[in-house]
C-alpha positions in Angstrom: -2.7 16.5 9.7 -5.8 15.8 8.5 -8.1 12.8 9.2 -7.5 10.6 6.2 -4.3 10.8 5.9 -4.3 7.8 9.2 -8.3 6.4 7.4 -8.5 2.9 8.0 -8.8 1.0 4.2 -10.4 -2.6 4.6 -8.2 -4.8 2.0 -11.1 -6.2 -0.3 -11.6 -2.2 0.0 -8.0 -2.1 -1.4 -8.3 -4.7 -4.1 -11.4 -2.3 -5.5 -9.4 0.6 -5.5 -6.3 -1.3 -7.2 -8.3 -2.7 -10.0 -10.7 0.4 -10.9 -6.9 1.7 -11.2 -6.3 -0.3 -14.4 -4.6 -3.7 -12.8 -6.3 -7.1 -13.4 -8.0 -8.6 -9.6 -4.2 -11.3 -10.5 -2.3 -7.7 -10.3 -3.1 -6.4 -7.6 -3.3 -9.4 -5.1 -0.4 -10.1 -5.9 0.9 -6.5 -5.3 -1.3 -6.6 -2.2 0.2 -9.5 -1.3 4.4 -8.1 -1.9 3.3 -5.0 -0.1 2.4 -6.7 3.4 5.3 -8.9 3.0 7.5 -6.1 2.8 6.0 -4.3 5.7 5.4 -1.0 3.3 1.4 -1.6 4.3 1.0 -2.4 7.7 -1.4 -4.9 8.8 -4.2 -3.7 11.6 -7.9 -4.8 12.6 -10.1 -2.1 12.4 -10.0 -1.0 17.2 -5.6 -0.7 15.7 -4.6 -4.9 16.3 -1.3 -5.2 14.7 -1.5 -8.9 13.1 1.2 -11.3 13.5 3.8 -12.3 11.0 2.1 -16.0 10.8 -0.9 -13.6 9.8 1.4 -11.5 6.9 2.0 -14.4 5.2 -1.5 -15.8 5.0 -2.8 -12.8 3.7 -0.6 -12.7 1.3 -0.9 -16.3 0.0 -4.3 -16.2 0.8 -4.6 -13.5 -1.5 -2.3 -15.2 -4.2 -4.4 -18.2 -3.8 -7.7 -16.3 -5.0 -6.3 -14.2 -7.4 -4.8 -17.8 -9.0 -9.2 -18.8 -8.2 -7.7 -22.0 -5.9 -10.4 -22.2 -3.0 -9.8 -23.4 0.0 -11.9 -23.6 3.7 -9.5 -22.2 4.9 -8.7 -19.7 3.1 -12.6 -18.8 2.1 -12.2 -18.1 6.3 -10.3 -15.8 6.0 -11.9 -14.1 2.8 -15.1 -13.1 5.2 -12.8 -11.1 7.7 -11.6 -9.6 4.4 -14.8 -9.1 2.6 -15.7 -7.5 5.9 -13.2 -4.8 5.9 -12.3 -6.2 9.0 -8.4 -6.4 8.3 -7.0 -3.2 6.8 -4.3 -0.4 6.4 -3.7 2.8 6.9 -4.7 4.9 4.0 -1.3 6.2 2.7 0.1 3.5 3.1 -1.5 1.6 0.8 -1.9 4.8 -1.7 1.8 4.6 -1.3 3.0 1.3 -1.9 0.7 1.0 -4.9 1.9 3.8 -6.5 -1.6 5.3 -6.6 0.2 8.8 -4.9 3.5 9.4 -5.0 3.3 12.1 -2.8 0.8 12.1 0.4 -1.6 15.2 -0.3 -0.8 16.0 3.3 2.7 15.8 2.4 5.0 18.4 1.6 6.1 19.1 -1.9 9.6 20.9 -1.5 12.3 18.9 -0.6 12.7 19.2 3.2 15.8 18.8 5.5 16.5 15.6 7.3 14.5 15.8 10.5 11.7 17.3 9.2 11.5 14.2 6.9 11.1 12.2 10.3 9.1 14.5 11.4 6.5 14.4 8.8 7.2 11.0 8.4 5.9 10.4 12.8 3.1 12.9 11.9 1.5 11.3 9.4 1.6 7.9 12.0 4.9 6.1 10.2 6.3 4.3 13.6 9.3 2.5 12.7 8.7 -2.0 13.4 5.4 -1.0 14.4 3.4 0.7 11.8 6.0 0.8 8.7 9.3 -1.5 8.4 12.5 0.0 9.2 13.6 -0.4 5.2 10.7 1.6 4.6 10.2 4.5 6.9 13.9 5.0 5.9 13.1 5.2 1.9 10.0 7.0 3.0 12.9 9.9 4.7 15.6 9.6 1.9 13.0 10.1 -0.8 11.8 13.6 1.4 14.6 15.1 2.1 16.8 14.2 -1.0 18.7 10.9 -0.1 19.4 9.8 -2.4 22.4 9.4 -4.5 20.8 7.9 -7.2 17.7 5.9 -5.5 17.9 2.7 -8.4 21.4 1.8 -7.4 21.2 2.4 -3.7 23.6 4.9 -2.9 22.6 7.4 -0.3 23.7 11.0 0.2 26.3 11.8 3.2 24.0 11.8 6.3 21.2 9.8 5.9 22.5 6.4 6.3 20.3 4.0 8.7 21.9 4.4 11.9 21.6 8.7 11.3 17.9 8.2 10.4 17.6 5.5 13.7 19.0 8.7 16.2 16.9 10.7 14.5 13.8 9.3 15.3 14.9 8.3 19.4 15.8 11.9 19.7 12.0 12.9 17.5 9.9 10.4 20.0 11.8 11.0 23.7 
């Protein structure tokens, strides 16, 4: 896996990229806020220290207020950290969560087995309950391994339930 997959991208760069891809400032802020709150993008500082849940809520609120033109001292102090790109996430999580990439350039294009999909996600830095939520990890594995009967309805194929994927992760990390 090359370094681009785990490349750090700051929040201000995320916003700039979304705006350059046709979103308004408000749409970009809202989309990032949702991705932070749902765990699709795990936030950390440049040293790899993950943020706590309170920080996630604050970042989402700050982005929303900023997009709406509401300025507060608390938000302005938070914005300084964002503007510095002192806080951000992993580039591939950002690109996938915001629809900038259907498939990461480091991912195989063909359907793979469930266990290969789990290993691919782990190799790309997706660590359930750490860098991504379990729900986002399960969904990604199902996407890679064609584990859906009907994704829109949330119907999964046999052998792609949460517990089975969880067991695959435990076997792969031990």
